[in-house]
C-alpha positions as CSV (number, residue, x, y, z in Angstrom):
1,M,2.2,56.4,-2.4
2,A,2.7,56.4,1.4
3,D,0.3,54.6,3.7
4,F,-2.8,56.7,4.5
5,D,-2.9,57.8,8.2
6,R,-6.3,56.4,9.2
7,L,-5.9,57.9,12.7
8,I,-6.1,61.4,11.3
9,H,-8.6,60.6,8.5
10,E,-11.5,60.2,10.9
11,R,-13.7,63.4,10.7
12,T,-13.5,64.4,14.4
13,R,-9.8,63.7,14.8
14,L,-9.0,65.6,11.6
15,A,-11.1,68.5,12.9
16,I,-9.2,68.4,16.3
17,I,-5.7,68.3,14.7
18,S,-6.5,70.9,12.1
19,T,-8.0,73.3,14.6
20,L,-5.0,72.9,16.9
21,A,-2.6,73.5,13.9
22,V,-3.8,77.1,13.7
23,N,-4.0,77.7,17.4
24,D,-1.2,77.6,20.0
25,S,-3.5,75.8,22.4
26,L,-7.2,75.5,23.1
27,S,-9.2,74.6,26.2
28,F,-11.5,71.6,26.1
29,N,-14.6,73.9,25.8
30,E,-13.0,76.1,23.1
31,L,-12.1,73.1,21.0
32,K,-15.5,71.5,21.6
33,Q,-17.2,74.7,20.4
34,L,-15.0,75.2,17.4
35,I,-15.4,71.6,16.1
36,R,-19.0,71.4,17.2
37,T,-19.0,68.1,19.0
38,T,-20.1,66.6,22.3
39,D,-18.0,66.2,25.4
40,G,-17.8,62.4,25.1
41,N,-16.9,62.5,21.4
42,L,-14.1,65.0,21.9
43,S,-12.8,63.1,24.9
44,V,-12.6,59.8,23.0
45,H,-11.0,61.2,19.9
46,A,-8.6,63.5,21.7
47,R,-7.4,60.6,23.8
48,K,-6.6,58.6,20.6
49,L,-4.6,61.5,19.3
50,E,-2.8,61.9,22.6
51,E,-1.9,58.2,22.8
52,A,-0.4,58.5,19.3
53,G,1.6,61.5,20.4
54,Y,-0.1,63.9,18.0
55,I,-1.5,66.2,20.6
56,A,-0.6,67.0,24.2
57,C,-3.1,67.5,27.0
58,V,-2.4,69.5,30.2
59,K,-4.9,69.4,33.1
60,S,-4.9,72.1,35.7
61,F,-7.3,74.0,37.9
62,E,-8.5,77.6,37.7
63,G,-9.5,78.1,41.3
64,R,-11.7,75.0,41.9
65,I,-12.6,74.6,38.2
66,P,-10.7,71.9,36.3
67,K,-9.2,73.0,33.0
68,T,-7.9,70.9,30.1
69,E,-5.7,72.5,27.5
70,Y,-4.7,70.8,24.2
71,R,-1.9,71.7,21.8
72,L,-0.5,70.1,18.7
73,T,2.9,68.3,19.2
74,P,5.7,68.4,16.6
75,A,4.8,64.7,15.7
76,G,1.2,65.8,15.2
77,R,2.2,68.7,12.9
78,Q,4.4,66.3,10.9
79,A,1.5,63.7,10.7
80,L,-0.9,66.5,9.5
81,E,1.6,67.6,6.8
82,R,2.0,64.0,5.6
83,Y,-1.8,63.6,5.5
84,L,-2.3,66.9,3.6
85,N,0.4,66.0,1.1
86,H,-1.2,62.6,0.6
87,M,-4.6,64.2,0.0
88,E,-3.1,66.7,-2.4
89,A,-1.5,63.9,-4.4
90,I,-4.9,62.1,-4.5
91,I,-6.7,65.2,-5.7
92,K,-4.0,65.9,-8.3
93,A,-4.1,62.4,-9.6
94,A,-7.9,62.5,-9.8
95,R,-7.9,65.7,-11.8
96,G,-5.3,64.3,-14.2
């Protein structure tokens, strides 16, 4: 069995990457609301996923208001697929 991706396994990071997998892109506030977390928690975990190349972050301004948009990268989608396959194998083995 392949190594378990501990980067994705953490609850908040799994929520971020799973939410972005079903949305083309989300703003910081949209993502925070959907996964029900704090600004600081989202920032820390999103940065770890960004550093791994799993998500991309684009910062811009709408007028004078800063806006941060996140999207899943192809590497992130592949990592999520590997993670889900791994979890399915574990569930299948546990059920016999």
